[in-house]
C-alpha positions in Angstrom: 120.1 42.6 76.8 116.4 42.7 77.5 115.3 40.0 75.4 117.4 37.8 77.4 115.5 38.9 80.4 112.0 36.7 81.1 109.0 37.9 82.5 107.1 36.2 85.3 104.1 34.8 83.4 102.1 36.9 86.5 103.1 40.0 84.8 102.9 39.3 81.4 99.6 40.6 80.9 101.0 43.9 81.4 103.0 43.4 77.8 99.7 42.4 75.8 99.5 44.1 71.9 97.8 43.3 69.5 98.4 41.8 65.9 97.3 41.8 62.5 98.1 38.5 60.7 98.9 38.3 56.9 94.9 37.0 56.6 93.9 40.0 57.9 92.7 38.1 61.7 93.5 39.5 64.7 95.3 38.2 67.5 96.4 38.6 71.2 100.3 38.4 72.1 102.1 38.7 74.8 106.0 39.5 75.1 107.8 37.0 77.3 111.1 39.1 77.8 111.5 42.6 79.1 110.3 45.0 76.5 112.4 48.6 74.9 110.3 51.9 75.9 109.3 50.4 79.5 110.0 52.5 82.3 110.6 49.5 84.6 113.0 47.3 81.8 115.9 49.1 82.9 115.5 48.9 86.8 114.8 45.2 86.5 118.0 44.9 83.9 120.3 46.6 86.0 119.1 44.3 89.2 119.5 41.1 87.3 122.9 41.6 86.4 123.8 42.8 89.9 122.1 39.9 91.4 123.8 37.9 89.1 126.9 39.1 89.8 126.1 38.8 93.4 125.7 34.5 92.8 129.5 34.4 92.1 130.8 36.9 94.7 132.2 34.3 96.6 134.1 32.8 93.1 134.7 35.7 91.7 134.8 39.0 94.1 136.7 41.2 91.6 134.7 40.7 88.4 131.9 40.9 91.2 132.4 44.2 92.7 133.8 45.8 89.2 130.2 44.6 87.5 128.0 46.3 90.0 130.2 49.5 90.4 131.8 49.7 86.0 128.5 49.5 84.4 126.3 51.7 83.0 123.0 50.0 82.1 125.2 47.8 79.4 128.2 49.8 78.8 131.6 48.5 80.8 133.8 50.6 81.7 137.1 49.0 83.5 140.1 50.5 84.5 143.1 48.2 86.9 146.6 48.7 87.0 148.6 45.9 85.0 147.4 44.6 81.5 147.5 40.6 83.7 145.1 41.8 85.8 143.1 43.5 83.1 142.9 40.6 81.4 142.3 37.7 84.0 139.5 41.3 84.9 137.7 40.9 81.2 137.7 37.3 81.1 135.7 36.7 84.4 133.0 39.5 83.9 132.6 37.9 80.5 132.4 34.6 82.2 129.9 35.7 85.0 127.5 38.0 82.5 127.3 34.4 80.0 126.1 32.3 83.6 123.2 34.9 82.9 122.9 34.7 78.9 124.4 38.1 79.2 127.4 37.6 76.3 129.5 40.9 75.9 131.0 42.0 72.6 132.4 44.8 71.7 135.7 44.5 73.5 138.4 47.3 73.5 141.2 48.2 75.6 144.0 50.1 75.2 146.5 48.0 75.9 146.0 45.0 73.6 147.5 41.9 75.9 144.2 42.8 77.9 141.7 41.2 75.7 143.8 38.0 74.7 141.1 36.0 76.7 138.5 37.5 74.6 137.3 35.7 71.8 138.1 38.0 68.6 134.3 37.7 66.9 133.4 39.5 70.2 136.2 42.5 69.8 135.0 45.7 68.6 134.5 45.9 65.0 138.2 47.8 63.8 140.1 46.4 66.5 139.9 42.7 64.8 143.6 43.7 63.4 144.9 43.3 67.7 148.1 40.7 67.6 147.8 38.6 71.1 151.6 37.8 70.7 152.1 41.6 71.7 154.2 42.0 68.0 152.5 46.2 67.3 148.8 45.9 68.2 147.0 49.3 66.6 143.7 50.8 67.1 142.6 52.5 63.6 139.9 54.8 64.9 138.5 56.2 67.8 136.0 54.4 70.6 132.8 56.0 71.0 132.4 55.8 75.4 129.4 57.2 76.9 129.5 59.8 74.1 133.3 60.7 74.3 136.2 59.8 71.4 138.4 57.8 73.1 141.9 56.9 71.5 142.6 53.6 72.6 145.9 53.5 70.9 147.6 56.7 72.9 144.9 56.6 75.7 143.3 60.0 75.5 140.3 61.9 75.0 139.9 63.4 71.6 137.0 66.2 70.5 135.3 66.6 67.0 133.3 69.5 67.1 131.3 70.1 63.9 130.1 73.9 64.4 130.7 76.5 61.4 129.8 80.3 61.9 126.0 80.2 60.3 125.0 82.6 57.1 124.3 86.6 57.6 120.6 85.5 57.7 120.3 82.4 59.2 122.7 84.3 62.4 119.5 84.0 65.1 119.3 83.0 68.8 117.9 79.6 67.7 120.7 79.0 65.6 123.7 80.2 67.9 121.7 77.9 70.4 121.7 74.7 68.8 125.5 75.1 67.8 126.5 75.6 71.4 124.0 72.6 72.7 125.7 70.8 70.1 129.2 70.2 72.4 129.1 67.3 74.7 130.9 68.0 77.1 129.8 66.2 80.6 133.3 66.3 82.1 133.7 69.7 81.7 137.3 69.8 79.3 135.6 72.4 77.4 134.5 74.5 80.0 136.2 77.9 78.9 135.0 77.8 75.6 131.5 76.8 76.6 131.6 79.4 78.9 133.0 81.9 76.5 129.6 80.5 74.2 127.2 80.6 77.0 128.3 84.5 78.0 127.5 85.5 74.3 124.7 83.6 74.5 123.2 85.5 77.9 124.3 88.6 75.9 122.2 87.8 72.8 119.4 86.6 75.1 119.2 90.4 76.4 119.8 92.2 72.9 117.0 90.5 70.9 113.3 88.8 71.7 112.5 87.0 68.8 113.7 83.6 68.0 114.0 84.0 64.8 115.6 87.6 64.0 119.2 87.9 62.6 121.3 89.1 65.5 122.9 93.3 65.1 126.2 93.0 63.5 128.2 93.5 65.8 127.5 90.9 67.9 128.6 89.2 64.3 132.5 89.8 65.3 132.3 87.5 68.1 130.8 85.3 67.6 132.9 84.2 64.8 136.0 84.5 67.1 134.2 81.9 69.5 133.2 79.6 66.5 136.7 79.6 65.5 137.8 79.0 68.9 135.6 75.8 69.3 136.8 74.2 66.5 140.1 74.5 67.2 139.8 71.7 70.2 139.3 69.0 67.3 143.6 69.5 67.8 143.7 68.7 70.7 143.6 65.5 73.3 143.3 64.9 77.2 145.0 62.0 78.3 142.0 59.9 80.1 144.5 58.1 83.3 145.0 60.3 85.7 148.2 59.1 86.8 151.1 56.9 85.6 151.5 53.5 86.6 153.8 54.0 89.7 153.3 54.3 93.3 152.5 57.4 94.7 152.6 58.4 98.5 149.7 60.7 98.9 147.2 61.5 96.7 145.5 64.8 97.3 141.9 66.7 95.7 142.3 70.4 94.2 139.5 72.6 93.3 140.0 76.0 92.0 137.1 78.7 92.8 136.5 81.9 90.8 133.5 84.5 89.4 133.6 87.7 87.8 130.5 89.9 86.6 130.0 87.4 84.2 130.5 84.0 85.3 132.0 81.4 88.2 133.4 78.4 87.9 135.3 75.6 89.4 137.5 73.4 88.1 139.4 70.3 90.3 142.7 68.6 90.0 144.3 65.4 91.5 148.2 65.7 92.9 150.0 62.4 93.2 152.7 62.8 95.2 155.3 60.3 94.8 158.4 59.1 96.9 160.9 60.6 94.7 159.5 64.1 95.9 158.3 64.9 92.0 154.1 64.9 91.7 151.6 64.8 88.9 149.1 66.6 88.7 145.5 65.2 86.2 142.6 66.7 85.6 139.5 65.4 86.8 136.3 67.7 86.0 135.2 71.3 85.9 131.8 73.3 86.5 130.7 76.7 85.2 127.7 78.5 85.3 126.5 82.5 83.6 126.0 85.0 85.8 122.3 85.5 86.5 120.5 88.2 84.5 119.7 89.7 88.2 123.0 92.3 89.4 124.8 90.2 92.2 128.0 91.8 93.5 131.0 89.7 92.9 131.5 88.8 96.7 128.4 86.8 96.4 129.1 85.3 92.4 132.6 84.3 94.3 130.5 82.6 97.2 128.4 80.8 94.3 131.4 79.9 92.9 132.7 77.9 96.3 129.7 76.3 97.4 129.8 75.3 93.7 133.1 74.0 94.3 132.6 72.1 97.1 129.6 70.4 95.8 132.1 68.9 92.7 134.4 67.9 95.2 131.4 65.9 97.3 130.7 64.3 93.7 134.0 63.1 93.3 134.4 61.8 96.2 131.8 59.8 96.0 132.5 58.4 92.7 135.9 57.2 93.0 137.2 54.4 94.6 140.7 55.8 96.0 140.2 58.3 98.4 141.9 61.9 99.1 144.5 61.9 101.6 143.9 65.6 101.6 141.5 68.6 100.4 142.3 71.8 99.5 140.3 74.5 98.1 141.4 77.3 96.4 139.6 81.2 95.9 141.5 84.2 95.0 138.6 86.7 97.2 139.6 87.4 100.6 135.9 88.0 101.3 134.4 85.1 101.3 137.2 83.3 102.5 136.3 85.7 105.5 133.3 84.8 105.3 133.4 81.0 105.7 135.9 81.6 108.6 133.4 83.3 110.5 130.0 83.1 112.4 127.9 82.3 109.5 124.1 83.5 111.2 125.2 87.0 111.1 125.1 87.5 107.9 121.8 87.8 105.6 119.9 85.0 104.3 121.6 84.6 100.9 124.8 84.4 102.3 124.2 82.6 105.1 122.3 79.8 103.3 125.4 79.1 101.6 127.8 79.7 103.9 125.6 76.5 106.6 126.4 74.1 103.2 129.5 74.9 102.3 130.6 74.7 106.7 128.8 71.2 106.7 131.1 69.7 103.5 134.8 71.4 104.8 136.9 72.4 107.0 138.1 76.0 107.5 141.7 74.8 107.2 140.9 73.5 103.6 140.7 76.4 102.4 143.3 78.7 100.8 144.0 82.2 99.3 145.4 82.1 95.6 146.2 85.2 92.9 144.1 85.8 90.7 146.9 85.1 88.3 147.4 81.7 89.6 143.3 80.8 89.5 142.7 77.9 86.7 139.2 78.5 87.5 139.3 82.4 86.0 139.9 80.8 82.6 135.7 80.0 82.8 134.7 82.9 83.7 135.8 85.3 81.3 136.0 85.9 77.9 139.4 85.4 77.2 140.7 81.9 75.4 142.0 79.3 77.6 145.5 78.8 78.0 147.5 74.8 78.3 147.6 75.6 82.4 143.1 74.5 82.2 144.1 70.8 81.0 147.6 70.1 83.4 146.6 72.6 86.1 148.5 75.4 87.6 152.4 75.4 88.2 152.9 76.2 91.3 151.6 72.8 92.6 154.3 70.8 91.3 156.5 72.6 93.5 156.6 71.8 97.7 153.9 73.2 99.5 156.2 76.1 101.2 156.4 77.1 97.3 152.4 77.5 97.3 151.0 81.0 97.4 150.7 82.9 101.0 148.4 83.6 103.4 145.9 81.2 103.8 142.4 81.7 104.5 143.1 82.1 108.5 146.0 83.9 108.0 143.4 87.0 105.6 141.4 89.6 107.5 138.4 91.2 105.8 136.6 94.8 107.3 133.2 93.5 108.0 132.5 96.8 106.2 133.3 95.5 102.7 131.7 91.5 103.0 129.5 93.2 100.4 130.2 95.6 99.1 128.8 96.0 95.1 131.3 95.7 92.6 132.3 98.8 90.4 129.9 99.1 87.9 131.9 99.7 84.2 130.0 102.0 81.8 129.3 100.5 78.6 127.5 102.3 75.4 124.9 99.8 74.0 122.9 100.2 71.1 119.4 99.2 71.1 115.7 100.2 70.3 113.9 101.2 73.5 111.3 101.1 71.0 110.3 97.9 68.9 107.9 98.9 66.1 106.9 95.3 65.6 105.4 95.3 68.8 102.7 98.6 67.9 100.1 97.9 65.7 100.0 101.9 64.2 101.6 104.9 63.7 100.0 106.8 65.6 100.1 104.5 69.0 103.9 104.3 68.0 104.7 107.7 67.4 102.4 108.7 70.3 104.3 107.1 72.7 107.7 108.4 71.5 106.1 111.3 72.1 105.0 110.5 76.0 109.2 109.5 76.4 110.5 113.0 75.2 108.0 114.2 77.2 109.0 112.5 80.0 113.1 113.6 79.9 111.3 117.2 78.8 110.0 117.0 81.8 113.0 115.9 83.7 115.0 118.8 82.6 112.7 121.5 83.3 113.1 121.6 87.0 110.9 124.7 87.6 108.2 122.8 86.2 109.0 119.8 87.8 109.1 121.7 91.2 105.6 123.3 90.7 103.6 120.7 89.8 103.4 117.0 90.1 101.7 113.9 88.1 99.2 114.3 90.9 98.6 117.9 91.0 98.1 118.5 87.0 97.1 114.8 85.7 98.5 114.2 82.1 100.1 116.5 80.4 98.7 117.2 76.5 101.7 116.8 73.9 103.4 119.7 72.4 104.3 119.8 68.9 107.7 119.7 69.7 107.0 116.5 71.5 105.4 115.0 68.2 108.4 116.6 66.4 110.8 115.0 68.2 109.2 111.8 68.2 108.9 111.1 64.9 112.3 112.8 63.6 113.9 110.3 66.3 112.2 106.8 64.7 112.6 107.5 61.4 116.7 107.9 62.2 116.4 105.3 64.2 115.2 103.2 60.7 117.9 105.1 59.1 120.3 103.6 61.3 118.8 100.0 61.0 118.7 100.0 57.2 121.6 101.9 55.7 124.4 100.9 58.9 127.6 100.6 56.3 126.2 104.0 54.3 126.0 106.1 57.6 129.3 104.7 58.7 130.8 106.0 55.0 129.6 109.1 55.2 131.0 110.0 58.2 134.2 109.0 57.9 133.9 110.7 54.5 134.8 107.4 52.4 132.8 106.6 48.7 129.8 104.8 49.1 130.3 100.6 48.5 130.2 99.4 44.7 126.6 97.5 46.1 125.6 100.1 47.9 121.6 100.7 47.1 122.2 104.4 48.0 124.4 105.0 45.0 122.1 106.4 42.4 120.7 109.0 45.2 123.5 110.8 46.2 122.6 110.6 50.1 123.8 113.8 52.5 123.7 113.8 56.5 122.1 117.1 56.9 122.1 119.0 59.5 118.6 118.0 61.0 120.9 114.5 61.4 118.4 112.9 58.5 120.3 110.4 55.3 118.4 113.0 52.0 118.8 112.3 48.9 120.3 115.4 46.9 119.4 115.0 43.3 119.1 117.5 40.4 116.4 119.5 41.5 117.9 121.5 44.5 117.6 124.7 43.4 114.0 124.2 42.7 111.6 126.9 44.6 109.6 124.4 46.7 109.9 122.7 50.0 113.1 121.6 51.3 111.8 118.0 51.8 110.9 117.9 47.9 114.0 119.4 46.6 116.2 116.3 49.4 113.9 114.1 50.5 114.4 111.5 53.5 115.7 108.5 52.1 113.8 105.2 54.0 113.5 101.2 53.6 110.4 100.5 52.7 111.2 96.6 54.3 111.6 98.7 57.5 108.8 97.7 60.2 108.7 101.4 61.3 108.5 102.3 57.8 105.8 100.4 56.7 103.2 101.5 60.0 104.3 104.8 58.5 102.9 103.8 54.9 100.1 101.9 56.4 99.3 105.4 58.0 98.7 107.2 54.3 97.3 104.6 53.3 94.2 104.7 56.0 94.5 108.8 55.6 93.7 107.6 51.7 90.7 106.4 52.4 92.1 102.6 51.4 92.2 104.8 47.7 94.1 103.9 45.1 98.1 102.2 45.2 99.4 105.3 43.1 97.5 108.0 45.8 99.6 106.6 49.1 102.9 106.7 46.3 102.2 110.3 45.4 101.7 111.3 49.0 104.6 109.9 50.1 107.1 110.9 47.5 106.1 114.5 48.4 108.8 114.6 51.7 110.4 110.9 51.9 112.7 108.5 49.2 111.3 105.1 50.2 113.2 102.0 48.1 110.9 99.2 47.1 108.2 102.2 48.0 105.4 100.4 45.3 105.8 96.9 46.7 106.0 97.6 49.8 102.8 100.2 49.0 101.2 96.9 47.3 102.3 94.8 50.4 100.4 96.8 53.1 97.7 97.0 50.9 96.9 93.3 50.1 97.4 93.2 54.1 94.8 95.6 54.8 92.0 94.0 56.6 89.2 96.5 55.5 90.9 96.4 52.1 90.6 92.7 52.0 87.3 93.2 53.4 85.9 95.3 51.0 86.8 93.8 47.7 85.7 89.7 49.6 84.6 87.7 47.1 82.3 84.3 47.8 84.2 81.6 46.8 82.1 78.9 44.3 82.5 75.5 45.4 83.5 72.8 42.8 80.4 71.5 40.5 78.9 68.4 42.9 77.5 65.2 41.3 73.8 64.8 39.7 71.1 64.3 42.7 70.1 61.1 42.4 66.5 61.8 41.0 68.4 63.0 38.1 69.7 59.6 37.8 66.8 57.2 38.1 65.9 55.6 34.9 63.5 52.6 33.9 61.0 54.7 35.8 57.7 56.0 35.0 57.8 59.3 33.7 57.4 62.3 36.4 58.5 60.0 38.7 60.9 63.1 40.0 59.6 66.1 39.4 61.0 70.0 39.3 58.6 72.4 39.1 58.7 76.0 39.0 56.5 78.8 37.8 57.0 81.7 35.6 54.4 84.6 34.5 52.7 86.4 35.2 51.0 86.3 31.5 47.8 88.8 30.8 45.2 86.9 29.5 41.5 88.6 27.8 38.1 87.4 30.2 35.5 89.4 28.6 36.2 92.6 28.5 38.6 92.5 31.5 42.6 91.5 31.4 43.0 89.1 34.3 46.5 87.5 34.9 47.7 83.8 34.4 51.0 81.9 35.6 52.3 78.8 33.9 53.1 76.0 36.0 56.1 74.0 34.3 56.7 70.7 35.9 59.7 68.7 34.0 60.8 65.2 34.7 64.2 65.7 36.2 65.9 62.0 34.5 63.9 62.7 30.5 63.7 66.1 30.7 59.9 66.2 29.5 58.3 69.3 30.5 54.3 69.4 31.5 52.8 72.9 31.3 49.4 73.9 33.7 48.2 77.4 33.4 47.6 78.4 37.0 45.1 81.2 38.2 47.4 82.3 41.1 50.1 82.2 43.8 48.0 81.1 46.1 48.9 77.4 47.9 45.1 75.7 46.1 46.2 76.8 42.8 49.4 75.0 42.9 47.4 72.2 44.7 45.1 71.4 41.5 47.7 72.2 39.6 49.6 69.2 40.8 46.6 67.0 41.0 45.9 67.9 37.1 49.8 66.6 36.7 48.5 63.4 38.0 45.4 62.9 36.4 47.8 63.2 33.0 50.9 62.0 34.2 51.1 60.1 36.8 51.2 60.4 41.1 55.0 62.1 40.9 57.0 60.4 43.9 59.2 63.6 44.9 59.1 67.0 44.1 61.9 69.1 44.0 61.6 73.1 43.7 62.2 76.2 45.2 61.3 78.2 48.3 58.4 80.0 46.8 55.4 81.2 49.1 53.0 79.1 46.8 55.2 76.2 46.7 55.9 75.6 51.0 52.4 76.5 51.5 51.3 73.8 48.8 53.6 71.1 50.5 51.7 72.1 53.9 48.1 71.7 52.2 49.4 68.7 49.9 50.6 66.3 53.6 46.8 67.2 55.1 44.9 66.7 52.5 46.5 63.4 51.7 44.6 63.0 55.6 41.4 64.3 54.4 40.3 61.5 51.8 37.7 59.2 52.8 38.0 55.8 50.6 39.8 53.9 52.8 42.4 52.0 49.8 42.9 55.2 48.4 44.3 56.7 51.4 46.2 53.8 52.0 47.8 54.0 48.6 48.7 57.9 49.2 50.2 57.2 52.2 52.4 54.4 50.1 52.9 56.7 47.7 53.2 60.2 49.8 54.8 62.8 47.8 58.3 63.8 49.0 58.8 67.5 48.5 61.9 69.1 48.7 63.4 72.6 48.4 66.7 74.2 47.4 68.3 76.3 49.5 66.5 80.8 49.4 68.8 82.6 46.7 70.3 79.1 45.0 69.1 79.2 41.7 71.8 77.6 39.9 70.7 74.5 41.8 67.5 74.8 40.4 68.6 74.3 36.8 66.8 71.8 36.0 63.9 73.9 35.5 65.6 77.4 35.1 66.8 76.4 31.3 63.0 75.2 30.4 61.2 78.2 31.9 64.0 80.2 29.6 63.2 77.9 26.7 59.2 78.1 26.7 59.4 82.0 27.2 61.4 82.2 24.4 58.8 80.4 21.8 56.0 82.7 24.4 57.8 85.6 22.8 58.0 84.3 19.5 54.4 82.9 19.2 52.4 84.8 20.9 51.8 88.2 19.0 48.7 89.7 21.3 50.0 91.1 24.3 46.7 89.6 26.3 45.1 87.0 24.4 42.1 84.8 25.3 42.9 82.2 28.2 41.5 79.2 25.3 44.7 80.9 23.3 47.1 80.7 26.1 46.4 77.3 27.1 46.3 76.2 23.3 49.7 77.5 22.7 51.4 76.1 25.5 50.2 72.2 24.7 52.2 73.5 21.4 54.9 74.3 23.2 54.9 71.4 25.5 55.3 69.5 22.8 57.7 71.3 20.7 60.3 70.9 23.5 59.4 67.6 24.4 60.2 66.8 20.8 64.0 68.2 21.3 66.7 65.9 20.5 68.7 64.7 23.7 71.9 62.8 22.4 73.1 63.4 18.8 71.1 63.8 15.8 72.0 61.5 13.2 73.1 62.9 9.4 71.3 60.7 7.1 68.5 59.3 7.6 69.5 55.5 7.7 71.0 56.5 10.8 68.9 56.0 14.3 67.1 59.3 15.2 67.9 61.3 18.0 66.5 60.2 21.2 63.4 62.7 22.6 61.4 63.1 25.6 58.4 62.1 23.2 59.6 58.6 23.1 59.1 57.9 26.7 55.7 59.8 26.7 54.1 59.0 23.5 56.2 55.8 22.5 56.8 57.7 18.9 58.6 55.8 16.3 57.4 52.3 17.3 59.1 50.0 14.5 57.9 46.5 15.5 54.5 45.7 13.2 50.7 45.6 14.8 49.8 42.6 14.6 46.8 41.3 12.5 44.1 39.0 14.5 40.9 38.7 15.7 41.5 38.0 19.2 40.8 40.7 21.0 42.4 39.5 23.7 45.8 38.2 22.2 46.0 41.8 20.0 46.2 43.7 23.9 48.3 41.3 25.0 50.8 41.6 21.8 50.3 45.5 22.3 51.2 45.9 25.4 54.7 43.2 25.4 55.1 45.6 22.6 54.4 49.1 24.6 57.2 47.2 27.1 59.8 46.5 24.5 59.3 50.2 23.6 59.5 51.4 26.4 62.9 49.0 27.3 64.4 50.8 24.0 64.1 53.9 24.8 65.7 53.6 28.2 68.7 51.2 26.7 69.2 54.0 24.4 69.0 56.8 27.3 71.7 54.9 29.6 73.7 54.2 26.6 73.5 57.9 24.7 71.8 60.2 27.0 73.9 59.0 30.6 77.1 59.6 29.6 76.5 62.8 28.0 76.2 64.2 32.0 79.3 62.5 32.8 81.5 65.9 31.8 81.9 68.1 35.7 83.2 71.7 35.2 86.3 73.4 36.2 87.8 72.0 39.5 88.2 74.8 42.2 89.7 74.2 45.6 88.2 76.6 47.9 88.3 76.5 51.3 84.6 75.2 52.8 83.0 78.0 55.1 82.9 76.7 58.5 80.8 77.0 61.8 82.2 80.6 63.1 82.6 82.1 60.7 82.2 85.6 59.9 80.3 86.0 56.4 79.0 88.6 53.7 75.5 87.3 52.0 76.1 88.8 48.7 72.8 89.9 47.1 72.4 91.1 43.8 69.5 93.5 44.0 71.3 96.0 47.0 74.8 97.8 46.8 78.0 95.8 48.2 78.3 98.3 50.6 75.0 97.3 52.8 75.3 93.5 51.7 74.1 91.6 55.1 76.7 90.1 57.6 76.5 87.2 59.7 78.0 84.3 61.4 78.0 81.0 60.2 75.8 78.6 62.9 75.4 74.8 60.6 77.0 73.8 57.9 75.5 71.2 55.6 78.9 69.3 53.5 77.5 67.0 50.2 79.1 63.2 50.3 81.9 65.0 48.5 83.0 66.7 52.0 82.6 70.1 50.5 79.6 72.8 52.1 77.6 74.3 49.5 74.5 75.1 51.8 74.9 76.7 55.2 72.5 78.9 57.9 74.3 82.0 58.5 73.0 84.1 61.9 71.5 87.7 61.1 69.9 90.2 62.4 67.0 89.7 60.6 67.2 85.8 62.0 68.9 82.7 60.7 69.2 82.4 56.9 69.5 79.4 54.4 72.5 80.5 51.8 74.3 78.7 49.0 77.9 78.8 50.1 78.5 80.8 46.9 76.5 83.4 47.9 78.8 83.7 51.0 81.9 86.1 51.3 84.0 85.3 54.5 85.9 88.1 56.5 89.2 88.0 57.7 89.3 88.7 61.0 92.6 87.8 61.4 94.8 90.2 63.2 
């Protein structure tokens, strides 16, 4: 329907959209017709449909009127008295719609000859076997008409309710409401059964708070009965047509209203009277409401039902073409009928406002009284199963009017003092828990609240104490031991009733326990104190009664879990077996050990006490480790180790060793420094530059000497007097990068080499305090030895190419090209330079082919949750006990290129500290 209606050129800009072509180009288009989803499309389509019908109103008046009144969007529902008129109307409607470009499809009728002017391809699928020669057309399946199931063959409405009782674990408020809402009944054919479900759901709403908690077993029987009752309607049929095809004299509208303590409802019928005096009743519609949760009197509910019936009658008269010659409203409440015939202004606002609306829409003589037994609306206000009279109407309406129930509203009187009497309340025993353990965080709080309830009831019984003191004069009384003892007993007995309902019933009736019972091995008995106790084989032992006959509990009950949690806290969050041993002194708890383990695993104190940092997955190597074809020591890692004692004259002094390692070739350079000052660090770097060249980047940890050297080095570059040197220094300025504090794993490139140097010193250095000259010599030899270590696989035979070592890049050793013999000095230099370049290229090629693949493997991947800003963490420190680890809040994170956070800033009482993520243990603060 929408695509057939074009939009004006000026309005098409409101329907612009973007289109990505297969070539990847972004194009802009406009919809030229109405689109689905636009709020204005339905209104515009209906306007065009009606406008087209008005254009043909002079030629096809009946079709135009039917198009305007009998359409619901693109669905057409028409009804006439004879087949010929129906065939003509269908053809005219089809023709009028065709003039506007609308083609009506899926035509179906309860009389096959009504479609004889409609082409066969426009008939609804499944009705193509209709014989236009009227030799017995049949329709095989039901048709959906605005959500209802209609069988054109017998012209009846059918019902298809497919709801089954849920499993016990799924028997929740959410499930029963879902099943109740699946029943689509806009006209109220099934109102008695639907209202029964609503009443049951309202009762369920009062009993259970949570949506997904299984409902009590006491509610299961009535719900099962409702499920069986609602499925029985699948075999029922309700006539679609109001009346038979004969001329009637009068058409009366009868509306019945009624209310009970559970619900109020109304139902409407047509009553046709024919010339021969016979009558015919037809169901029209019904409405019902459950009684509000706030208690209301029966007369007020009856008044609500009367108002609901008046509103239903107004809707029926407005939506039907044929007007009722007479309206009759039936009620079995003499109080409401007395209110209607009296002045509404003398009543309270609730009654007065509703009587005013009823007086505006009805006349007093339209109201009549009906006995409760004959009131059809009563079927939709109670939990009883409705009868057949709901669809066919009350039997007395088929009789003559003089046989109807008497007296009518004008003949009834009602004393003024009985107009708003409250209904007699029925005493009903309700089993409910006045204290829900799920609403309390610990056992002591639950026990204290329950004890206050028992204290309150005890004080109410103590009339002398109640008359002597008041709450204002005596204040809050302290709890007595008897109150706490009674509260504990009540809570545990309530837990037993919830967990062992079937077993308690069998024991009280003197029956044997079911074979599937969980308590068969405990030989349960109901003790004198009301507890369900286990009677084992130690009843004669000289021990406490609770040890001989412990109280049986279910560890999965919320109250018992609070009790176990309290013992867990009393045991100072100790071993689970300690808690189990304490509980078994008094209780026989099912699933005890699993429950204790579960509670210990969920305990915040235990989880925070045992919190471990999550190690992030191994990241990619930094770029400076992979920069090949650069001069060695262009990217340097720096670290100190020591101190080492040396002998200077007759005294001993401390010396430190600065280890420089090329992050690419893994070569090392060792320098002896005299102290940990920034000046000593700068002089060691200057010696490195003089021997190995100027590095582009230096990476180190956060040592005090290094941080100071980084600052002084930047200042030193600016103090150089020579302009060319300053310009060179500015273009080659060293970048100094620090790894996060307390993260030695991030400096593994030099930490591993420090270990190798220390191992060589421990073997070679035999004197405790050698002379400084000896130490420098040893370090030079160790430097050469470590730089000679193989970086790649060591060959097995001498024919294979030797392994690649750092010295290949430093000394250009193992040259295979012969030295040229020539007297020309410049030629020799050029050839030597070319040889050196070729050697360097050869070594770098081998580095890429042989050494670089060894860096590809990554450690096992671990899925960890990144620390986030706002997380509360422990900062793990191996030098401190766990109990004194600093605690802080993450204020900033530094994710890598892969999105994994490996460094974070943590605000503590000592300030903001930057630490690696593997040293941060996240605390559990969830409720």
